[in-house]
N, CA, C and O atoms as CSV, one atom per row, in Angstrom:
chain,resi,resn,atom,element,x,y,z
A,1,MET,N,N,3.175,-0.955,-8.382
A,1,MET,CA,C,2.795,-0.474,-8.335
A,1,MET,C,C,2.813,0.816,-9.046
A,1,MET,O,O,3.913,1.269,-9.365
A,2,PRO,N,N,1.739,1.468,-9.337
A,2,PRO,CA,C,2.567,2.939,-10.562
A,2,PRO,C,C,2.463,3.483,-9.456
A,2,PRO,O,O,1.856,2.998,-8.502
A,3,PRO,N,N,3.138,4.720,-9.473
A,3,PRO,CA,C,3.349,6.154,-8.306
A,3,PRO,C,C,2.104,7.080,-8.227
A,3,PRO,O,O,1.209,7.418,-9.001
A,4,ALA,N,N,2.331,7.246,-7.393
A,4,ALA,CA,C,0.908,8.472,-6.470
A,4,ALA,C,C,1.373,9.336,-7.475
A,4,ALA,O,O,2.559,9.176,-7.761
A,5,ILE,N,N,0.710,10.287,-8.144
A,5,ILE,CA,C,0.903,11.211,-8.409
A,5,ILE,C,C,0.120,12.928,-8.186
A,5,ILE,O,O,-1.060,13.278,-8.195
A,6,SER,N,N,0.827,13.352,-8.083
A,6,SER,CA,C,-0.906,14.740,-7.504
A,6,SER,C,C,-1.281,14.891,-9.008
A,6,SER,O,O,-0.912,14.997,-10.178
A,7,GLY,N,N,-2.336,14.819,-8.058
A,7,GLY,CA,C,-3.490,15.966,-9.606
A,7,GLY,C,C,-4.534,14.454,-10.609
A,7,GLY,O,O,-5.586,14.475,-11.248
A,8,SER,N,N,-3.393,13.177,-10.217
A,8,SER,CA,C,-3.970,12.170,-10.889
A,8,SER,C,C,-4.335,10.887,-10.075
A,8,SER,O,O,-4.170,9.704,-10.370
A,9,GLY,N,N,-4.944,11.538,-8.829
A,9,GLY,CA,C,-5.343,9.743,-7.847
A,9,GLY,C,C,-4.254,9.448,-7.062
A,9,GLY,O,O,-3.913,8.279,-6.885
A,10,GLY,N,N,-3.565,10.546,-6.481
A,10,GLY,CA,C,-2.231,9.678,-5.668
A,10,GLY,C,C,-2.593,9.246,-5.071
A,10,GLY,O,O,-2.614,8.015,-5.060
A,11,HIS,N,N,-3.276,10.218,-3.906
A,11,HIS,CA,C,-3.036,9.493,-2.676
A,11,HIS,C,C,-4.509,8.248,-2.391
A,11,HIS,O,O,-5.018,7.793,-1.366
A,12,ASN,N,N,-4.734,8.090,-3.607
A,12,ASN,CA,C,-5.813,6.878,-3.557
A,12,ASN,C,C,-4.560,5.302,-4.400
A,12,ASN,O,O,-4.355,4.089,-4.356
A,13,ALA,N,N,-4.260,6.163,-4.838
A,13,ALA,CA,C,-2.589,5.128,-5.101
A,13,ALA,C,C,-1.699,4.889,-3.896
A,13,ALA,O,O,-1.145,3.812,-4.112
A,14,ALA,N,N,-1.492,5.138,-3.299
A,14,ALA,CA,C,-0.315,5.595,-2.089
A,14,ALA,C,C,-1.283,4.747,-1.228
A,14,ALA,O,O,-1.084,3.652,-0.703
A,15,PHE,N,N,-2.256,5.444,-1.218
A,15,PHE,CA,C,-2.870,4.447,-0.092
A,15,PHE,C,C,-3.631,2.804,-0.363
A,15,PHE,O,O,-4.067,2.045,0.503
A,16,LYS,N,N,-3.598,2.592,-1.943
A,16,LYS,CA,C,-3.843,1.465,-2.112
A,16,LYS,C,C,-2.867,0.455,-1.916
A,16,LYS,O,O,-3.128,-0.675,-1.504
A,17,VAL,N,N,-1.333,1.026,-2.323
A,17,VAL,CA,C,-0.169,0.533,-2.009
A,17,VAL,C,C,-0.067,-0.028,-0.297
A,17,VAL,O,O,-0.262,-1.109,0.258
A,18,ALA,N,N,0.350,1.352,0.157
A,18,ALA,CA,C,-0.211,0.407,1.849
A,18,ALA,C,C,-1.435,-0.082,1.842
A,18,ALA,O,O,-0.961,-1.189,2.096
A,19,CYS,N,N,-2.504,-0.280,1.792
A,19,CYS,CA,C,-3.554,-1.766,1.888
A,19,CYS,C,C,-3.020,-2.843,1.327
A,19,CYS,O,O,-3.064,-3.953,1.859
A,20,THR,N,N,-2.494,-2.613,0.251
A,20,THR,CA,C,-1.614,-4.334,-0.639
A,20,THR,C,C,-0.619,-4.581,0.229
A,20,THR,O,O,-0.515,-5.795,0.406
A,21,ILE,N,N,0.853,-3.393,1.401
A,21,ILE,CA,C,1.717,-4.131,1.671
A,21,ILE,C,C,0.757,-4.425,2.914
A,21,ILE,O,O,0.351,-5.577,2.761
A,22,VAL,N,N,0.367,-4.021,3.765
A,22,VAL,CA,C,-0.293,-4.311,5.236
A,22,VAL,C,C,-0.857,-5.400,5.163
A,22,VAL,O,O,-0.467,-6.459,5.654
A,23,LEU,N,N,-2.368,-5.094,4.185
A,23,LEU,CA,C,-3.361,-6.191,3.973
A,23,LEU,C,C,-3.010,-6.951,3.234
A,23,LEU,O,O,-2.254,-7.665,3.893
A,24,GLY,N,N,-3.043,-7.351,2.149
A,24,GLY,CA,C,-2.006,-8.016,1.429
A,24,GLY,C,C,-0.971,-9.261,1.293
A,24,GLY,O,O,-1.052,-10.247,0.561
A,25,PHE,N,N,0.412,-8.755,2.599
A,25,PHE,CA,C,1.360,-9.460,2.937
A,25,PHE,C,C,0.704,-9.487,4.311
A,25,PHE,O,O,-0.122,-10.400,4.304
A,26,GLY,N,N,0.715,-9.212,4.833
A,26,GLY,CA,C,0.111,-8.628,6.544
A,26,GLY,C,C,1.834,-8.216,7.606
A,26,GLY,O,O,2.344,-8.529,8.681
A,27,LEU,N,N,2.108,-7.427,6.507
A,27,LEU,CA,C,4.128,-7.295,7.428
A,27,LEU,C,C,3.417,-6.069,8.388
A,27,LEU,O,O,2.204,-5.873,8.464
A,28,SER,N,N,4.054,-5.606,8.814
A,28,SER,CA,C,4.635,-5.008,10.220
A,28,SER,C,C,4.073,-3.168,9.933
A,28,SER,O,O,3.948,-2.578,8.860
A,29,GLU,N,N,3.883,-2.761,11.072
A,29,GLU,CA,C,3.757,-1.571,10.123
A,29,GLU,C,C,5.731,-1.117,10.218
A,29,GLU,O,O,6.270,-0.369,9.403
A,30,GLY,N,N,6.326,-1.667,11.174
A,30,GLY,CA,C,7.434,-0.983,9.943
A,30,GLY,C,C,8.641,-1.170,8.893
A,30,GLY,O,O,9.401,-0.595,8.115
A,31,ASP,N,N,8.054,-3.030,9.732
A,31,ASP,CA,C,7.822,-3.517,7.693
A,31,ASP,C,C,7.647,-2.920,6.565
A,31,ASP,O,O,8.261,-2.818,5.503
A,32,ALA,N,N,6.358,-2.420,7.167
A,32,ALA,CA,C,5.480,-1.584,5.725
A,32,ALA,C,C,5.666,-0.206,5.451
A,32,ALA,O,O,5.122,0.493,4.595
A,33,MET,N,N,6.681,0.133,6.471
A,33,MET,CA,C,7.211,1.865,6.353
A,33,MET,C,C,8.741,1.900,5.531
A,33,MET,O,O,8.974,2.692,4.618
A,34,GLY,N,N,9.266,1.359,5.803
A,34,GLY,CA,C,10.553,0.890,4.653
A,34,GLY,C,C,10.201,0.322,3.605
A,34,GLY,O,O,11.080,-0.009,2.810
A,35,LEU,N,N,8.500,-0.012,3.248
A,35,LEU,CA,C,8.536,-0.384,1.359
A,35,LEU,C,C,8.189,0.275,1.288
A,35,LEU,O,O,8.390,0.681,0.143
A,36,MET,N,N,7.215,1.385,2.203
A,36,MET,CA,C,6.274,2.244,1.988
A,36,MET,C,C,7.548,3.837,1.655
A,36,MET,O,O,6.986,4.858,1.259
A,37,GLN,N,N,8.683,3.884,1.791
A,37,GLN,CA,C,9.714,4.992,1.895
A,37,GLN,C,C,9.689,4.473,0.750
A,37,GLN,O,O,8.962,5.133,0.008
A,38,ARG,N,N,10.503,2.901,-0.135
A,38,ARG,CA,C,10.821,2.969,-1.348
A,38,ARG,C,C,10.101,3.549,-2.191
A,38,ARG,O,O,10.430,4.443,-2.971
A,39,TYR,N,N,8.799,2.906,-2.014
A,39,TYR,CA,C,7.533,3.558,-3.077
A,39,TYR,C,C,7.556,5.163,-2.991
A,39,TYR,O,O,7.704,5.866,-3.991
A,40,ASN,N,N,7.472,5.426,-2.314
A,40,ASN,CA,C,7.422,6.945,-2.022
A,40,ASN,C,C,8.561,7.595,-3.259
A,40,ASN,O,O,8.413,8.706,-3.768
A,41,GLN,N,N,9.510,6.795,-3.538
A,41,GLN,CA,C,11.037,7.473,-3.921
A,41,GLN,C,C,10.264,7.682,-5.564
A,41,GLN,O,O,10.539,8.820,-5.946
A,42,SER,N,N,9.697,7.191,-6.253
A,42,SER,CA,C,8.850,7.427,-7.114
A,42,SER,C,C,7.547,8.118,-7.251
A,42,SER,O,O,6.914,7.757,-8.243
A,43,CYS,N,N,6.938,9.092,-6.452
A,43,CYS,CA,C,5.503,9.695,-6.140
A,43,CYS,C,C,6.359,10.866,-6.804
A,43,CYS,O,O,7.564,11.059,-6.963
A,44,SER,N,N,5.062,11.636,-7.154
A,44,SER,CA,C,5.785,13.220,-7.557
A,44,SER,C,C,3.859,14.358,-6.627
A,44,SER,O,O,2.630,14.292,-6.673
A,45,PRO,N,N,4.737,15.013,-6.105
A,45,PRO,CA,C,5.540,14.929,-5.159
A,45,PRO,C,C,6.150,14.160,-4.269
A,45,PRO,O,O,5.968,12.988,-4.598
A,46,GLN,N,N,6.639,14.224,-3.524
A,46,GLN,CA,C,6.932,12.024,-2.223
A,46,GLN,C,C,6.388,12.904,-0.886
A,46,GLN,O,O,6.592,14.003,-0.371
A,47,TRP,N,N,5.695,11.895,-0.700
A,47,TRP,CA,C,5.162,11.964,1.118
A,47,TRP,C,C,5.989,11.757,2.088
A,47,TRP,O,O,6.816,10.911,2.426
A,48,SER,N,N,5.399,13.113,2.592
A,48,SER,CA,C,6.038,12.771,4.224
A,48,SER,C,C,6.379,11.707,5.448
A,48,SER,O,O,6.153,12.181,6.561
A,49,GLU,N,N,6.593,11.132,5.441
A,49,GLU,CA,C,7.189,10.463,6.357
A,49,GLU,C,C,6.064,10.037,7.372
A,49,GLU,O,O,5.896,8.855,7.673
A,50,LYS,N,N,5.154,11.267,7.984
A,50,LYS,CA,C,4.128,11.285,8.839
A,50,LYS,C,C,3.069,10.936,8.022
A,50,LYS,O,O,2.312,10.029,8.369
A,51,GLU,N,N,2.900,11.583,6.891
A,51,GLU,CA,C,1.686,11.229,5.223
A,51,GLU,C,C,1.823,9.459,5.645
A,51,GLU,O,O,1.169,8.759,6.418
A,52,LEU,N,N,2.993,9.164,4.734
A,52,LEU,CA,C,3.448,7.604,4.659
A,52,LEU,C,C,2.969,6.875,6.280
A,52,LEU,O,O,2.482,5.797,5.938
A,53,LEU,N,N,2.913,6.926,7.261
A,53,LEU,CA,C,2.628,6.807,8.406
A,53,LEU,C,C,1.112,6.304,9.172
A,53,LEU,O,O,0.735,5.331,9.825
A,54,HIS,N,N,0.412,7.817,8.572
A,54,HIS,CA,C,-0.213,7.219,8.614
A,54,HIS,C,C,-1.633,7.334,7.344
A,54,HIS,O,O,-2.689,7.964,7.399
A,55,LYS,N,N,-1.172,6.604,6.482
A,55,LYS,CA,C,-1.427,5.326,5.768
A,55,LYS,C,C,-1.480,4.055,5.557
A,55,LYS,O,O,-2.279,3.377,4.910
A,56,ILE,N,N,-0.187,3.678,6.403
A,56,ILE,CA,C,-0.134,2.451,6.978
A,56,ILE,C,C,-0.863,1.879,7.937
A,56,ILE,O,O,-1.057,0.679,8.136
A,57,ARG,N,N,-1.466,3.307,8.829
A,57,ARG,CA,C,-2.119,2.712,10.089
A,57,ARG,C,C,-3.582,3.098,9.433
A,57,ARG,O,O,-4.481,2.574,10.091
A,58,GLN,N,N,-4.090,3.904,8.269
A,58,GLN,CA,C,-5.239,3.520,7.768
A,58,GLN,C,C,-5.579,2.374,7.252
A,58,GLN,O,O,-6.774,2.080,7.298
A,59,ALA,N,N,-4.581,1.388,6.600
A,59,ALA,CA,C,-4.345,0.541,6.337
A,59,ALA,C,C,-4.975,-0.582,6.880
A,59,ALA,O,O,-5.946,-1.284,6.596
A,60,ALA,N,N,-3.731,-0.509,8.143
A,60,ALA,CA,C,-3.934,-1.046,8.627
A,60,ALA,C,C,-5.958,-1.984,9.398
A,60,ALA,O,O,-6.470,-3.060,9.703
A,61,LYS,N,N,-6.208,-0.656,9.306
A,61,LYS,CA,C,-7.881,-0.189,10.568
A,61,LYS,C,C,-8.999,-0.886,9.273
A,61,LYS,O,O,-10.188,-1.186,9.381
A,62,GLN,N,N,-8.307,-0.960,8.368
A,62,GLN,CA,C,-9.392,-1.554,6.958
A,62,GLN,C,C,-9.685,-3.034,7.203
A,62,GLN,O,O,-8.876,-3.928,7.448
A,63,PRO,N,N,-11.187,-3.113,7.070
A,63,PRO,CA,C,-11.714,-4.661,7.448
A,63,PRO,C,C,-12.224,-5.700,6.222
A,63,PRO,O,O,-13.125,-5.416,5.433
A,64,GLY,N,N,-11.699,-6.570,6.223
A,64,GLY,CA,C,-11.041,-7.754,5.251
A,64,GLY,C,C,-10.558,-8.806,5.635
A,64,GLY,O,O,-10.422,-9.372,6.719
A,65,GLN,N,N,-10.292,-9.017,4.519
A,65,GLN,CA,C,-9.011,-10.753,4.454
A,65,GLN,C,C,-7.636,-10.108,4.749
A,65,GLN,O,O,-7.487,-8.970,4.305
A,66,ARG,N,N,-6.831,-10.543,5.284
A,66,ARG,CA,C,-5.502,-10.294,5.646
A,66,ARG,C,C,-4.462,-12.005,4.954
A,66,ARG,O,O,-4.614,-13.221,5.073
A,67,ASN,N,N,-3.548,-11.154,4.316
A,67,ASN,CA,C,-2.314,-12.490,4.286
A,67,ASN,C,C,-2.442,-12.589,2.794
A,67,ASN,O,O,-1.529,-13.003,2.080
A,68,TYR,N,N,-4.464,-11.905,2.032
A,68,TYR,CA,C,-3.953,-12.816,0.966
A,68,TYR,C,C,-2.629,-12.483,-0.260
A,68,TYR,O,O,-3.091,-13.078,-1.234
A,69,LEU,N,N,-2.050,-12.222,-0.461
A,69,LEU,CA,C,-1.421,-12.243,-1.406
A,69,LEU,C,C,0.012,-12.603,-0.423
A,69,LEU,O,O,1.069,-12.320,-0.987
A,70,ARG,N,N,0.131,-13.191,0.973
A,70,ARG,CA,C,1.644,-14.036,0.739
A,70,ARG,C,C,1.838,-15.886,0.489
A,70,ARG,O,O,2.813,-16.465,0.967
A,71,ASN,N,N,1.007,-16.464,-0.132
A,71,ASN,CA,C,1.354,-17.366,-0.830
A,71,ASN,C,C,1.220,-17.682,-1.632
A,71,ASN,O,O,0.983,-18.849,-1.942
A,72,VAL,N,N,1.379,-16.176,-2.738
A,72,VAL,CA,C,0.799,-16.508,-3.762
A,72,VAL,C,C,1.882,-16.030,-4.591
A,72,VAL,O,O,2.321,-14.915,-4.308
A,73,PRO,N,N,2.634,-16.941,-6.001
A,73,PRO,CA,C,3.623,-16.937,-6.477
A,73,PRO,C,C,3.758,-15.134,-7.803
A,73,PRO,O,O,3.003,-14.898,-8.747
A,74,ILE,N,N,4.828,-14.351,-7.372
A,74,ILE,CA,C,5.087,-13.476,-8.058
A,74,ILE,C,C,4.521,-13.223,-8.951
A,74,ILE,O,O,4.035,-12.102,-9.096
A,75,ALA,N,N,4.383,-14.320,-9.967
A,75,ALA,CA,C,3.909,-14.021,-11.341
A,75,ALA,C,C,2.264,-14.107,-11.466
A,75,ALA,O,O,1.662,-13.780,-12.488
A,76,LYS,N,N,1.533,-14.677,-10.075
A,76,LYS,CA,C,0.491,-14.503,-10.540
A,76,LYS,C,C,-0.219,-13.300,-9.472
A,76,LYS,O,O,-1.433,-13.469,-9.359
A,77,TRP,N,N,0.207,-12.392,-8.858
A,77,TRP,CA,C,0.710,-11.530,-8.332
A,77,TRP,C,C,-0.877,-10.151,-8.644
A,77,TRP,O,O,-1.739,-9.817,-7.832
A,78,GLU,N,N,-0.666,-9.633,-10.259
A,78,GLU,CA,C,-1.290,-9.346,-10.867
A,78,GLU,C,C,-2.799,-9.675,-11.697
A,78,GLU,O,O,-3.275,-8.776,-12.390
A,79,SER,N,N,-3.382,-10.769,-11.601
A,79,SER,CA,C,-4.172,-11.966,-10.965
A,79,SER,C,C,-5.032,-11.938,-9.706
A,79,SER,O,O,-6.144,-12.425,-9.506
A,80,VAL,N,N,-4.252,-11.265,-8.941
A,80,VAL,CA,C,-5.638,-11.455,-7.579
A,80,VAL,C,C,-5.660,-10.743,-7.528
A,80,VAL,O,O,-4.790,-9.888,-7.690
A,81,LYS,N,N,-7.343,-10.658,-7.103
A,81,LYS,CA,C,-8.606,-9.449,-7.049
A,81,LYS,C,C,-7.670,-8.518,-5.225
A,81,LYS,O,O,-7.189,-8.784,-4.124
A,82,GLN,N,N,-7.928,-7.620,-5.985
A,82,GLN,CA,C,-7.268,-6.497,-4.311
A,82,GLN,C,C,-8.840,-5.960,-4.619
A,82,GLN,O,O,-9.518,-5.610,-5.585
A,83,PRO,N,N,-8.998,-6.163,-2.826
A,83,PRO,CA,C,-10.279,-5.336,-2.510
A,83,PRO,C,C,-10.124,-3.968,-2.650
A,83,PRO,O,O,-9.143,-3.385,-3.110
A,84,ASP,N,N,-11.348,-3.399,-2.144
A,84,ASP,CA,C,-11.674,-2.191,-2.589
A,84,ASP,C,C,-11.753,-0.832,-1.817
A,84,ASP,O,O,-12.686,-0.030,-1.797
A,85,HIS,N,N,-10.486,-0.773,-1.160
A,85,HIS,CA,C,-10.759,-0.105,0.628
A,85,HIS,C,C,-10.751,1.261,-0.167
A,85,HIS,O,O,-10.337,1.701,-1.240
A,86,LYS,N,N,-11.459,1.704,0.991
A,86,LYS,CA,C,-11.768,3.172,1.011
A,86,LYS,C,C,-11.099,4.557,2.426
A,86,LYS,O,O,-11.622,4.529,3.540
A,87,GLN,N,N,-10.164,5.428,2.163
A,87,GLN,CA,C,-9.864,5.862,3.179
A,87,GLN,C,C,-10.328,6.661,4.149
A,87,GLN,O,O,-9.641,6.884,5.146
């Protein structure tokens, strides 16, 4: 996923990643945090751990389908329509 860049919709980009990780793959808060920390390395500026955790927790509160990417082959991930979650 593209990195979150300040001034270019960075907040929404990072929240979308959190939603994809938490909702699309059904990961726990701890597992999601590890992936968000890795994603965060490409962001400018990087998010604090507190901000990342907030995004993960807000993603977990979103309504809608869960685990919709879990059994989809990697080659088809881009063809799956992502829900439009709002924080």
